[in-house]
N, CA and C atoms as a LAMMPS dump frame, in Angstrom:
ITEM: TIMESTEP
0
ITEM: NUMBER OF ATOMS
627
ITEM: BOX BOUNDS ff ff ff
-5.0000000000000000e+02 5.0000000000000000e+02
-5.0000000000000000e+02 5.0000000000000000e+02
-5.0000000000000000e+02 5.0000000000000000e+02
ITEM: ATOMS id mol type element x y z
1 1 1 N 0.732 -1.285 -0.032
2 1 2 C -0.045 0.102 0.016
3 1 3 C 0.738 1.38 -0.025
4 2 1 N 0.804 2.061 -0.907
5 2 2 C 1.316 3.257 -1.13
6 2 3 C 1.121 4.338 -0.037
7 3 1 N 1.896 5.42 0.318
8 3 2 C 1.523 5.982 1.405
9 3 3 C 0.518 6.884 1.325
10 4 1 N 0.171 7.411 0.012
11 4 2 C -0.971 8.378 -0.32
12 4 3 C -2.418 7.497 -0.184
13 5 1 N -2.297 6.491 -0.236
14 5 2 C -3.599 5.647 -0.018
15 5 3 C -3.603 5.379 1.234
16 6 1 N -2.582 4.89 2.153
17 6 2 C -2.484 4.858 3.552
18 6 3 C -2.906 6.272 4.256
19 7 1 N -2.688 7.023 3.836
20 7 2 C -3.107 8.617 4.335
21 7 3 C -4.425 8.623 4.149
22 8 1 N -5.064 8.565 3.2
23 8 2 C -6.586 8.702 2.566
24 8 3 C -7.174 7.914 3.53
25 9 1 N -6.895 6.554 3.592
26 9 2 C -7.682 5.43 4.24
27 9 3 C -7.755 5.964 5.809
28 10 1 N -6.598 6.4 6.399
29 10 2 C -6.479 6.846 7.895
30 10 3 C -7.374 7.891 8.227
31 11 1 N -7.223 8.878 7.195
32 11 2 C -8.125 10.26 7.185
33 11 3 C -9.522 9.84 7.427
34 12 1 N -10.015 9.038 6.33
35 12 2 C -11.51 8.628 6.34
36 12 3 C -11.842 7.899 7.641
37 13 1 N -10.926 6.973 7.942
38 13 2 C -11.32 6.056 9.219
39 13 3 C -11.494 7.328 10.606
40 14 1 N -10.671 8.2 10.599
41 14 2 C -10.844 8.945 11.663
42 14 3 C -11.925 9.903 11.652
43 15 1 N -12.251 10.389 10.348
44 15 2 C -13.829 11.035 10.405
45 15 3 C -14.697 10.355 10.365
46 16 1 N -14.694 9.143 9.733
47 16 2 C -15.984 7.888 9.708
48 16 3 C -15.622 6.871 10.616
49 17 1 N -15.581 6.615 11.668
50 17 2 C -15.266 5.286 12.575
51 17 3 C -16.154 4.343 12.083
52 18 1 N -17.404 4.475 12.041
53 18 2 C -18.467 3.478 11.509
54 18 3 C -18.775 3.424 10.096
55 19 1 N -18.233 2.465 9.31
56 19 2 C -18.261 2.348 8.112
57 19 3 C -19.446 1.654 7.792
58 20 1 N -20.749 1.945 8.147
59 20 2 C -21.854 1.169 7.648
60 20 3 C -22.542 1.332 6.4
61 21 1 N -23.586 0.535 5.854
62 21 2 C -24.061 0.786 4.71
63 21 3 C -25.304 1.694 5.344
64 22 1 N -25.623 2.556 4.283
65 22 2 C -26.774 3.568 4.566
66 22 3 C -28.048 2.959 4.408
67 23 1 N -28.062 1.944 3.691
68 23 2 C -29.611 1.048 3.551
69 23 3 C -29.847 0.545 4.506
70 24 1 N -30.896 0.536 5.01
71 24 2 C -31.738 -0.258 6.222
72 24 3 C -32.2 -1.58 5.724
73 25 1 N -31.561 -2.521 6.424
74 25 2 C -32.278 -4.053 5.979
75 25 3 C -31.979 -4.799 7.212
76 26 1 N -32.786 -6.01 7.223
77 26 2 C -32.551 -6.956 8.564
78 26 3 C -32.166 -8.444 7.716
79 27 1 N -32.656 -8.54 6.462
80 27 2 C -32.465 -9.852 5.938
81 27 3 C -31.593 -9.527 4.717
82 28 1 N -30.932 -11.062 4.286
83 28 2 C -29.791 -10.703 3.231
84 28 3 C -30.443 -10.286 1.979
85 29 1 N -31.49 -10.868 1.918
86 29 2 C -32.529 -10.52 0.466
87 29 3 C -33.032 -8.939 0.203
88 30 1 N -33.324 -8.473 1.47
89 30 2 C -33.718 -7.287 1.808
90 30 3 C -32.863 -6.098 1.255
91 31 1 N -31.445 -6.687 1.639
92 31 2 C -30.317 -5.743 1.145
93 31 3 C -30.232 -5.81 -0.173
94 32 1 N -30.563 -6.838 -0.903
95 32 2 C -30.281 -7.082 -2.462
96 32 3 C -31.544 -5.963 -2.813
97 33 1 N -32.627 -6.164 -2.196
98 33 2 C -33.904 -5.182 -2.926
99 33 3 C -33.438 -3.726 -2.701
100 34 1 N -33.029 -3.342 -1.459
101 34 2 C -32.661 -2.057 -1.235
102 34 3 C -31.64 -1.358 -2.407
103 35 1 N -30.54 -2.079 -2.293
104 35 2 C -29.634 -1.657 -3.397
105 35 3 C -30.008 -1.37 -4.796
106 36 1 N -31.052 -2.587 -5.336
107 36 2 C -31.548 -2.327 -6.505
108 36 3 C -32.333 -0.995 -6.639
109 37 1 N -33.064 -0.458 -5.518
110 37 2 C -33.757 0.392 -5.565
111 37 3 C -32.954 1.748 -5.421
112 38 1 N -31.91 1.551 -5.119
113 38 2 C -30.992 2.84 -4.74
114 38 3 C -30.477 3.218 -6.183
115 39 1 N -30.599 2.319 -7.307
116 39 2 C -30.051 2.877 -8.401
117 39 3 C -30.766 4.249 -9.095
118 40 1 N -29.904 5.096 -9.206
119 40 2 C -30.346 6.531 -9.78
120 40 3 C -31.36 7.178 -8.784
121 41 1 N -31.279 6.555 -7.507
122 41 2 C -32.332 7.244 -6.315
123 41 3 C -31.302 7.423 -5.015
124 42 1 N -31.67 7.98 -4.271
125 42 2 C -30.971 8.327 -2.837
126 42 3 C -31.352 7.229 -1.962
127 43 1 N -30.309 7.026 -1.306
128 43 2 C -30.462 6.044 -0.026
129 43 3 C -31.614 6.592 0.811
130 44 1 N -31.87 7.662 1.114
131 44 2 C -32.646 8.486 2.008
132 44 3 C -34.044 8.189 1.277
133 45 1 N -34.234 8.04 0.126
134 45 2 C -35.838 7.692 -0.275
135 45 3 C -35.675 6.346 -0.299
136 46 1 N -34.973 5.451 -0.425
137 46 2 C -34.876 3.932 -0.572
138 46 3 C -35.539 3.605 0.984
139 47 1 N -34.763 4.208 1.882
140 47 2 C -35.331 3.97 3.52
141 47 3 C -36.408 4.455 3.864
142 48 1 N -37.277 5.258 3.126
143 48 2 C -38.425 5.727 3.364
144 48 3 C -39.531 4.667 2.752
145 49 1 N -38.896 4.046 1.4
146 49 2 C -39.922 3.078 0.744
147 49 3 C -39.931 1.568 1.051
148 50 1 N -38.718 1.373 1.689
149 50 2 C -38.76 -0.114 1.864
150 50 3 C -39.367 -0.775 3.226
151 51 1 N -39.665 0.101 4.338
152 51 2 C -40.468 -0.433 5.495
153 51 3 C -41.625 -0.835 4.92
154 52 1 N -42.462 -0.157 4.128
155 52 2 C -43.833 -0.655 3.9
156 52 3 C -43.859 -1.565 2.807
157 53 1 N -43.02 -1.891 2.12
158 53 2 C -42.649 -2.978 1.135
159 53 3 C -42.256 -4.165 1.913
160 54 1 N -41.313 -4.093 2.919
161 54 2 C -41.034 -5.514 3.434
162 54 3 C -42.157 -5.698 4.549
163 55 1 N -43.123 -4.82 5.161
164 55 2 C -44.238 -5.259 5.971
165 55 3 C -45.063 -5.877 5.071
166 56 1 N -45.412 -5.562 3.726
167 56 2 C -46.218 -6.028 2.887
168 56 3 C -46.116 -7.376 2.717
169 57 1 N -44.733 -7.634 2.196
170 57 2 C -44.3 -8.996 1.899
171 57 3 C -43.138 -9.467 2.839
172 58 1 N -43.464 -10.023 4.042
173 58 2 C -42.434 -10.088 5.24
174 58 3 C -41.585 -11.352 4.958
175 59 1 N -41.561 -11.96 4.024
176 59 2 C -40.701 -13.327 3.748
177 59 3 C -40.414 -13.229 2.252
178 60 1 N -39.46 -14.022 1.899
179 60 2 C -38.663 -14.035 0.969
180 60 3 C -39.714 -14.659 -0.181
181 61 1 N -40.398 -15.911 0.284
182 61 2 C -41.526 -16.253 -0.317
183 61 3 C -42.744 -15.351 -0.827
184 62 1 N -43.043 -14.555 0.203
185 62 2 C -43.993 -13.483 0.073
186 62 3 C -43.732 -12.576 -1.205
187 63 1 N -42.51 -12.113 -1.075
188 63 2 C -41.961 -11.435 -2.062
189 63 3 C -41.703 -11.819 -3.39
190 64 1 N -41.274 -13.151 -3.566
191 64 2 C -41.09 -13.872 -4.663
192 64 3 C -42.723 -14.059 -5.623
193 65 1 N -43.789 -14.217 -4.388
194 65 2 C -45.148 -14.495 -4.861
195 65 3 C -45.989 -13.101 -5.446
196 66 1 N -45.404 -11.969 -5.248
197 66 2 C -45.978 -10.678 -5
198 66 3 C -46.259 -10.449 -6.563
199 67 1 N -47.316 -9.644 -6.816
200 67 2 C -47.701 -9.354 -8.238
201 67 3 C -46.734 -8.172 -8.603
202 68 1 N -46.093 -8.178 -9.624
203 68 2 C -45.224 -7.195 -9.975
204 68 3 C -45.769 -5.55 -9.809
205 69 1 N -47.228 -5.618 -10.455
206 69 2 C -47.959 -4.361 -10.341
207 69 3 C -47.99 -4.06 -8.981
208 70 1 N -48.198 -4.742 -7.789
209 70 2 C -48.379 -4.33 -6.376
210 70 3 C -47.016 -3.763 -6.07
211 71 1 N -45.708 -4.516 -6.244
212 71 2 C -44.75 -3.854 -6.002
213 71 3 C -44.231 -2.573 -6.367
214 72 1 N -44.639 -2.536 -7.692
215 72 2 C -44.557 -1.117 -8.537
216 72 3 C -45.199 -0.049 -7.47
217 73 1 N -46.219 -0.156 -7.072
218 73 2 C -46.832 0.899 -6.25
219 73 3 C -45.941 1.201 -5.024
220 74 1 N -45.683 0.273 -4.118
221 74 2 C -44.786 0.708 -3.074
222 74 3 C -43.443 1.335 -3.74
223 75 1 N -42.809 0.85 -4.758
224 75 2 C -41.313 1.749 -5.11
225 75 3 C -41.447 2.518 -6.368
226 76 1 N -42.768 2.997 -6.419
227 76 2 C -43.074 4.253 -7.49
228 76 3 C -42.123 5.378 -7.242
229 77 1 N -42.044 5.852 -6.263
230 77 2 C -41.192 7.12 -5.982
231 77 3 C -39.636 6.892 -5.991
232 78 1 N -39.507 5.689 -6.429
233 78 2 C -37.762 5.345 -6.51
234 78 3 C -37.086 5.77 -7.863
235 79 1 N -38.21 5.751 -9.145
236 79 2 C -37.832 6.112 -10.355
237 79 3 C -37.509 4.363 -10.909
238 80 1 N -37.755 4.337 -12.137
239 80 2 C -37.563 3.443 -12.97
240 80 3 C -38.138 2.146 -12.151
241 81 1 N -39.401 2.34 -11.603
242 81 2 C -40.1 1.53 -10.968
243 81 3 C -40.605 0.29 -11.459
244 82 1 N -40.915 0.454 -12.616
245 82 2 C -41.288 -0.834 -13.4
246 82 3 C -40.369 -1.972 -13.478
247 83 1 N -39.136 -1.338 -13.905
248 83 2 C -38.155 -2.537 -14.058
249 83 3 C -37.695 -3.013 -12.785
250 84 1 N -37.55 -1.763 -11.818
251 84 2 C -37.114 -2.359 -10.279
252 84 3 C -37.946 -3.622 -9.931
253 85 1 N -39.264 -3.132 -10.063
254 85 2 C -40.305 -4.018 -9.473
255 85 3 C -40.201 -5.451 -9.82
256 86 1 N -39.961 -5.554 -11.245
257 86 2 C -39.786 -6.664 -12.165
258 86 3 C -38.521 -7.39 -11.713
259 87 1 N -37.481 -6.823 -11.355
260 87 2 C -36.287 -7.587 -11.021
261 87 3 C -36.548 -7.694 -9.676
262 88 1 N -36.856 -6.998 -8.606
263 88 2 C -36.947 -7.566 -7.448
264 88 3 C -37.809 -8.656 -7.411
265 89 1 N -39.03 -9.162 -7.998
266 89 2 C -39.849 -10.151 -7.789
267 89 3 C -39.083 -11.4 -8.323
268 90 1 N -38.333 -11.016 -9.66
269 90 2 C -37.617 -12.401 -10.339
270 90 3 C -36.324 -12.753 -9.542
271 91 1 N -35.869 -11.534 -9.075
272 91 2 C -34.762 -12.129 -8.545
273 91 3 C -35.215 -12.774 -7.032
274 92 1 N -36.073 -12.498 -6.591
275 92 2 C -36.552 -13.293 -5.189
276 92 3 C -36.947 -14.732 -5.504
277 93 1 N -37.714 -14.672 -6.866
278 93 2 C -37.883 -15.976 -7.366
279 93 3 C -36.82 -17.059 -7.733
280 94 1 N -35.729 -16.165 -8.077
281 94 2 C -34.402 -16.853 -8.476
282 94 3 C -33.56 -17.697 -7.246
283 95 1 N -33.797 -16.642 -6.229
284 95 2 C -32.891 -17.051 -4.851
285 95 3 C -33.718 -18.298 -4.51
286 96 1 N -35.211 -18.469 -4.59
287 96 2 C -35.739 -19.461 -4.106
288 96 3 C -35.64 -20.902 -5.145
289 97 1 N -35.569 -20.719 -6.341
290 97 2 C -35.352 -21.631 -7.19
291 97 3 C -34.169 -22.266 -7.287
292 98 1 N -33.035 -21.256 -7.519
293 98 2 C -31.841 -21.793 -7.618
294 98 3 C -30.731 -21.644 -6.592
295 99 1 N -31.134 -20.88 -5.61
296 99 2 C -29.874 -20.541 -4.714
297 99 3 C -30.477 -21.003 -3.107
298 100 1 N -31.325 -21.614 -2.99
299 100 2 C -31.903 -22.406 -1.563
300 100 3 C -32.419 -21.258 -0.807
301 101 1 N -32.903 -20.258 -1.504
302 101 2 C -33.569 -19.095 -0.572
303 101 3 C -32.489 -18.085 0.091
304 102 1 N -31.209 -18.176 -0.242
305 102 2 C -29.968 -17.223 0.069
306 102 3 C -29.51 -16.45 -0.866
307 103 1 N -28.982 -15.077 -0.707
308 103 2 C -28.33 -14.548 -1.466
309 103 3 C -27.025 -15.2 -1.789
310 104 1 N -26.36 -15.528 -2.721
311 104 2 C -25.285 -16.4 -3.102
312 104 3 C -24.182 -15.401 -2.704
313 105 1 N -23.067 -16.141 -2.64
314 105 2 C -21.886 -15.233 -2.439
315 105 3 C -20.595 -15.471 -3.003
316 106 1 N -20.675 -15.455 -4.325
317 106 2 C -19.938 -15.411 -5.503
318 106 3 C -20.494 -14.332 -6.353
319 107 1 N -19.636 -13.864 -6.901
320 107 2 C -19.708 -12.779 -8.122
321 107 3 C -20.265 -13.433 -9.177
322 108 1 N -19.86 -14.619 -9.469
323 108 2 C -20.725 -15.298 -10.761
324 108 3 C -22.187 -15.523 -10.521
325 109 1 N -22.315 -15.902 -9.412
326 109 2 C -23.679 -16.299 -8.891
327 109 3 C -24.768 -15.091 -8.939
328 110 1 N -24.207 -14.077 -8.265
329 110 2 C -24.795 -12.891 -7.944
330 110 3 C -25.267 -12.039 -9.479
331 111 1 N -24.377 -12.278 -10.29
332 111 2 C -24.524 -11.503 -11.651
333 111 3 C -25.63 -12.113 -12.523
334 112 1 N -26.045 -13.203 -12.268
335 112 2 C -27.227 -13.966 -12.624
336 112 3 C -28.332 -13.66 -12.401
337 113 1 N -28.617 -12.82 -11.123
338 113 2 C -29.94 -12.538 -10.571
339 113 3 C -30.406 -11.388 -11.506
340 114 1 N -31.521 -11.003 -11.77
341 114 2 C -32.152 -9.959 -12.31
342 114 3 C -31.747 -8.629 -11.619
343 115 1 N -31.178 -7.497 -12.449
344 115 2 C -30.88 -6.466 -11.837
345 115 3 C -29.949 -6.171 -11.212
346 116 1 N -28.912 -7.307 -10.824
347 116 2 C -27.858 -7.122 -10.223
348 116 3 C -26.553 -6.954 -11.023
349 117 1 N -25.873 -5.663 -11.002
350 117 2 C -24.646 -5.746 -11.684
351 117 3 C -23.635 -5.933 -10.712
352 118 1 N -22.139 -5.36 -11.323
353 118 2 C -21.014 -5.528 -10.409
354 118 3 C -21.221 -4.725 -9.094
355 119 1 N -21.601 -3.34 -9.269
356 119 2 C -21.992 -2.585 -8.038
357 119 3 C -22.587 -3.065 -6.999
358 120 1 N -23.834 -3.73 -7.465
359 120 2 C -24.507 -4.482 -6.28
360 120 3 C -23.701 -5.515 -5.747
361 121 1 N -23.433 -6.503 -6.775
362 121 2 C -22.806 -7.644 -6.239
363 121 3 C -21.671 -7.362 -5.286
364 122 1 N -20.582 -6.422 -5.713
365 122 2 C -19.695 -5.959 -4.666
366 122 3 C -20.211 -5.506 -3.258
367 123 1 N -21.322 -4.784 -3.12
368 123 2 C -21.656 -4.307 -1.92
369 123 3 C -22.171 -5.544 -1.247
370 124 1 N -23.144 -6.556 -1.991
371 124 2 C -23.503 -7.604 -1.375
372 124 3 C -22.36 -8.532 -0.732
373 125 1 N -21.432 -8.869 -1.296
374 125 2 C -20.206 -9.617 -1.226
375 125 3 C -19.606 -8.856 0.169
376 126 1 N -19.398 -7.633 0.136
377 126 2 C -18.754 -7.188 1.252
378 126 3 C -19.235 -6.987 2.696
379 127 1 N -20.653 -6.638 2.228
380 127 2 C -21.674 -6.439 3.439
381 127 3 C -21.919 -7.689 4.148
382 128 1 N -22.473 -8.75 3.369
383 128 2 C -23.128 -9.877 3.621
384 128 3 C -21.929 -11.088 3.959
385 129 1 N -21.062 -11.037 3.392
386 129 2 C -20.036 -12.016 3.448
387 129 3 C -18.525 -11.403 3.841
388 130 1 N -18.329 -10.269 3.743
389 130 2 C -17.149 -9.584 4.311
390 130 3 C -16.187 -10.4 3.282
391 131 1 N -16.198 -10.083 1.882
392 131 2 C -15.241 -10.797 0.952
393 131 3 C -14.008 -9.591 0.78
394 132 1 N -12.829 -9.99 1.154
395 132 2 C -11.888 -9.243 0.795
396 132 3 C -11.916 -8.512 -0.766
397 133 1 N -11.635 -7.193 -0.906
398 133 2 C -11.36 -6.76 -2.169
399 133 3 C -12.658 -6.446 -2.957
400 134 1 N -13.794 -6.311 -2.068
401 134 2 C -14.973 -5.816 -2.759
402 134 3 C -14.943 -4.413 -2.905
403 135 1 N -15.117 -3.664 -4.127
404 135 2 C -15.254 -2.455 -4.525
405 135 3 C -16.422 -1.909 -5.094
406 136 1 N -16.929 -1.1 -4.403
407 136 2 C -18.582 -0.632 -4.85
408 136 3 C -18.244 0.802 -5.489
409 137 1 N -18.336 0.683 -6.757
410 137 2 C -18.001 1.941 -7.658
411 137 3 C -19.436 2.415 -7.995
412 138 1 N -19.806 3.424 -7.073
413 138 2 C -20.992 4.318 -7.205
414 138 3 C -20.505 5.638 -7.786
415 139 1 N -21.39 6.65 -7.904
416 139 2 C -21.028 8.081 -8.471
417 139 3 C -20.068 8.593 -7.487
418 140 1 N -20.45 8.461 -6.209
419 140 2 C -19.213 9.236 -5.235
420 140 3 C -18.037 8.51 -5.264
421 141 1 N -17.784 7.187 -5.529
422 141 2 C -16.462 6.847 -5.344
423 141 3 C -15.887 7.109 -6.71
424 142 1 N -16.487 7.186 -7.869
425 142 2 C -15.868 7.4 -9.126
426 142 3 C -15.51 8.957 -9.04
427 143 1 N -16.207 9.775 -8.921
428 143 2 C -15.868 11.227 -8.587
429 143 3 C -14.818 11.672 -7.577
430 144 1 N -14.929 10.807 -6.563
431 144 2 C -13.919 11.327 -5.559
432 144 3 C -12.552 10.767 -5.744
433 145 1 N -12.61 9.326 -6.237
434 145 2 C -11.406 8.766 -6.316
435 145 3 C -10.629 9.399 -7.62
436 146 1 N -11.594 9.894 -8.585
437 146 2 C -10.89 10.753 -9.554
438 146 3 C -10.179 12.032 -9.279
439 147 1 N -11 12.573 -8.186
440 147 2 C -10.349 13.909 -7.563
441 147 3 C -9.119 13.867 -7.044
442 148 1 N -9.221 12.584 -6.439
443 148 2 C -7.76 12.432 -5.563
444 148 3 C -6.879 11.703 -6.311
445 149 1 N -7.003 11.363 -7.533
446 149 2 C -6.023 10.855 -8.578
447 149 3 C -5.639 9.584 -8.152
448 150 1 N -6.555 8.648 -7.589
449 150 2 C -6.682 7.249 -7.305
450 150 3 C -6.982 6.476 -8.381
451 151 1 N -7.954 7.168 -9.596
452 151 2 C -8.445 6.15 -10.618
453 151 3 C -8.351 7.477 -11.771
454 152 1 N -8.895 6.876 -12.909
455 152 2 C -8.971 7.566 -14.115
456 152 3 C -10.421 6.949 -14.973
457 153 1 N -10.852 8.058 -15.312
458 153 2 C -12.089 7.784 -16.085
459 153 3 C -13.488 7.566 -15.378
460 154 1 N -14.424 7.371 -16.148
461 154 2 C -15.715 7.187 -15.228
462 154 3 C -16.559 5.954 -15.441
463 155 1 N -15.777 5.186 -16.271
464 155 2 C -16.473 3.745 -16.45
465 155 3 C -16.277 2.96 -15.05
466 156 1 N -17.363 2.711 -14.458
467 156 2 C -17.53 1.905 -13.409
468 156 3 C -16.413 0.605 -13.19
469 157 1 N -16.683 -0.217 -14.304
470 157 2 C -15.647 -1.512 -14.382
471 157 3 C -14.099 -1.263 -14.293
472 158 1 N -13.99 -0.024 -15.004
473 158 2 C -12.702 -0.02 -15.162
474 158 3 C -12.176 0.809 -13.727
475 159 1 N -12.869 1.566 -12.931
476 159 2 C -12.543 2.017 -11.89
477 159 3 C -12.295 1.246 -10.972
478 160 1 N -13.062 0.353 -10.888
479 160 2 C -13.099 -0.829 -9.71
480 160 3 C -11.907 -1.604 -10.1
481 161 1 N -11.428 -1.879 -11.336
482 161 2 C -10.237 -2.485 -11.326
483 161 3 C -9.015 -1.754 -10.996
484 162 1 N -9.16 -0.508 -11.269
485 162 2 C -8.076 0.238 -10.75
486 162 3 C -7.854 0.445 -9.225
487 163 1 N -8.831 0.581 -8.672
488 163 2 C -8.676 0.432 -7.244
489 163 3 C -8.747 -0.764 -6.366
490 164 1 N -8.916 -1.682 -7.085
491 164 2 C -8.492 -3.098 -6.726
492 164 3 C -7.025 -3.118 -6.759
493 165 1 N -6.244 -2.658 -7.462
494 165 2 C -4.92 -2.611 -7.61
495 165 3 C -4.066 -1.921 -6.545
496 166 1 N -4.707 -1.273 -5.705
497 166 2 C -4.391 0 -4.94
498 166 3 C -4.655 -0.291 -3.515
499 167 1 N -5.909 -0.406 -3.256
500 167 2 C -6.675 -0.803 -2.031
501 167 3 C -6.125 -2.146 -1.491
502 168 1 N -5.902 -1.984 -0.076
503 168 2 C -5.866 -3.021 0.635
504 168 3 C -7.125 -3.96 0.632
505 169 1 N -7.203 -5.184 0.082
506 169 2 C -8.281 -5.917 0.198
507 169 3 C -9.321 -5.951 1.493
508 170 1 N -8.47 -6.003 2.525
509 170 2 C -9.327 -5.919 3.607
510 170 3 C -9.862 -4.966 4.228
511 171 1 N -9.581 -3.691 3.459
512 171 2 C -9.935 -2.489 3.791
513 171 3 C -11.039 -1.812 2.821
514 172 1 N -11.275 -2.554 1.587
515 172 2 C -11.634 -1.909 0.278
516 172 3 C -13.089 -1.766 0.53
517 173 1 N -13.823 -2.675 1.198
518 173 2 C -15.428 -2.636 1.377
519 173 3 C -15.849 -1.154 2.369
520 174 1 N -14.883 -1.281 3.305
521 174 2 C -15.088 -0.203 4.523
522 174 3 C -14.577 1.299 3.583
523 175 1 N -13.889 1.23 3.01
524 175 2 C -13.373 2.521 1.985
525 175 3 C -14.392 2.966 1.274
526 176 1 N -14.994 2.125 0.623
527 176 2 C -16.118 2.597 -0.464
528 176 3 C -17.474 3.249 0.567
529 177 1 N -17.733 2.455 1.688
530 177 2 C -18.652 2.958 2.362
531 177 3 C -18.406 4.623 2.876
532 178 1 N -16.988 4.513 3.298
533 178 2 C -16.736 6.01 3.866
534 178 3 C -16.623 6.962 2.728
535 179 1 N -16.157 6.475 1.592
536 179 2 C -16.298 7.368 0.444
537 179 3 C -17.712 7.918 0.213
538 180 1 N -18.668 7.145 0.163
539 180 2 C -19.991 7.615 0.339
540 180 3 C -20.389 8.615 1.166
541 181 1 N -20.118 8.439 2.459
542 181 2 C -20.506 9.561 3.478
543 181 3 C -19.75 10.814 3.157
544 182 1 N -18.334 10.54 2.777
545 182 2 C -17.547 11.814 2.561
546 182 3 C -18.104 12.541 1.595
547 183 1 N -18.719 11.85 0.53
548 183 2 C -19.302 12.588 -0.66
549 183 3 C -20.484 13.128 -0.514
550 184 1 N -21.132 12.906 0.663
551 184 2 C -22.374 13.544 1.085
552 184 3 C -22.291 14.791 1.784
553 185 1 N -21.195 14.523 2.683
554 185 2 C -20.745 15.643 3.833
555 185 3 C -19.808 16.471 3.106
556 186 1 N -18.818 16.195 2.579
557 186 2 C -17.756 17.279 2.276
558 186 3 C -17.671 17.331 0.623
559 187 1 N -17.229 16.223 -0.142
560 187 2 C -16.82 16.007 -1.403
561 187 3 C -17.744 16.112 -2.326
562 188 1 N -19.108 16.866 -2.249
563 188 2 C -20.185 16.97 -3.124
564 188 3 C -19.664 17.163 -4.531
565 189 1 N -20.952 16.783 -5.138
566 189 2 C -20.492 16.916 -7.063
567 189 3 C -20.478 18.353 -7.471
568 190 1 N -21.294 19.129 -6.645
569 190 2 C -21.176 20.659 -7.141
570 190 3 C -20.538 21.627 -6.636
571 191 1 N -20.456 21.543 -5.217
572 191 2 C -20.037 22.622 -4.494
573 191 3 C -19.116 21.817 -3.06
574 192 1 N -18.174 21.277 -3.512
575 192 2 C -17.363 20.536 -2.521
576 192 3 C -16.837 21.549 -1.506
577 193 1 N -16.697 21.092 -0.128
578 193 2 C -16.374 22.05 0.863
579 193 3 C -14.883 21.724 1.002
580 194 1 N -14.06 22.304 0.092
581 194 2 C -12.617 22.121 0.116
582 194 3 C -11.864 22.824 1.217
583 195 1 N -12.439 23.62 1.748
584 195 2 C -11.859 24.497 3.344
585 195 3 C -11.923 23.375 4.166
586 196 1 N -12.713 22.452 4.259
587 196 2 C -13.115 21.563 5.456
588 196 3 C -12.718 20.185 5.19
589 197 1 N -12.061 20.042 3.975
590 197 2 C -11.815 18.76 3.725
591 197 3 C -10.572 18.077 4.402
592 198 1 N -10.751 17.175 5.208
593 198 2 C -9.554 16.381 5.655
594 198 3 C -8.61 15.647 4.607
595 199 1 N -9.036 15.63 3.317
596 199 2 C -8.085 14.944 2.537
597 199 3 C -7.506 15.932 1.388
598 200 1 N -7.672 17.214 1.818
599 200 2 C -6.897 18.422 0.965
600 200 3 C -5.503 18.133 0.411
601 201 1 N -4.746 17.663 1.358
602 201 2 C -3.705 17.33 0.849
603 201 3 C -3.086 16.262 -0.117
604 202 1 N -4.15 15.161 -0.393
605 202 2 C -4.118 14.15 -1.265
606 202 3 C -4.806 14.599 -2.592
607 203 1 N -5.42 15.668 -2.6
608 203 2 C -6.416 15.935 -3.656
609 203 3 C -5.803 16.502 -4.721
610 204 1 N -6.204 15.941 -5.822
611 204 2 C -5.134 16.473 -7.327
612 204 3 C -5.862 17.907 -7.616
613 205 1 N -7.149 18.126 -7.586
614 205 2 C -7.705 19.286 -8.036
615 205 3 C -7.54 20.282 -6.998
616 206 1 N -7.614 20.077 -5.603
617 206 2 C -7.265 21.006 -4.588
618 206 3 C -5.975 21.739 -4.51
619 207 1 N -4.918 20.998 -5.201
620 207 2 C -3.549 21.106 -5.161
621 207 3 C -3.33 21.7 -6.393
622 208 1 N -4.223 21.665 -7.499
623 208 2 C -3.92 22.136 -8.779
624 208 3 C -3.284 23.328 -9.035
625 209 1 N -2.301 23.972 -9.605
626 209 2 C -1.817 25.271 -9.776
627 209 3 C -2.897 26.389 -10.571
C-alpha cells in the first residue's frame, strides 16, 4: 500500500469510524432489494420506501409471489419503478428456485440475478460475506477517487479494477462506504467544501496550480 492510499484511508477512518451501509435492512435479500432500488435514487428515499414494502411482503416467499404491479406501487417514488419491481420479484424467485433461498456469495452467481450488476454484487459480497477486495463503484466513489488521483475515467468497471490494484483487500469495502459518507458530507458533486476537507493534502484538484 503506497503512502498516499494509506493516508487517505487513515483520514477517512478518523472522520467516519463507523463504516456502515446507509441502506436499512434486516435480511440478506432485503439488502439486495434495497440496493436495486437505490440505482439512480438516494438511499434516504429508499429507506422511506422499504419499510412498507417489507411489511407487506415479510418473507422471501411472499416477495417472490408478489404481483409485480403491486410492488410497483410501493416503489414508485424510487424511479424506473416498473423495471425495478420486475427485477425484485424475479430475483426473489431465483433465490428460491436456484440458490436455496439465500443471497449467493460469489460474483458469478450474483450477476445471474435480475437487476444485479457489479456494483450491487460487490456491495452484497462485502456487507453480507465480508469478501476481501469488494469495491463498490458508485457515483461518489468514481467522482472522489478521480479527484484524489486514485483512478481515471468514469467507467465503473474500469475504476473498480484500478482501485482493486491499490486498495488493501481487507479495507476496500469499508473504504467505499466511507467514500459515500464523505461524498455526501464534504466532497459533493457541485459545491465541494474544500476548506473543510480532511483529504485536501491528497487531492489533485485542490492542489492544482
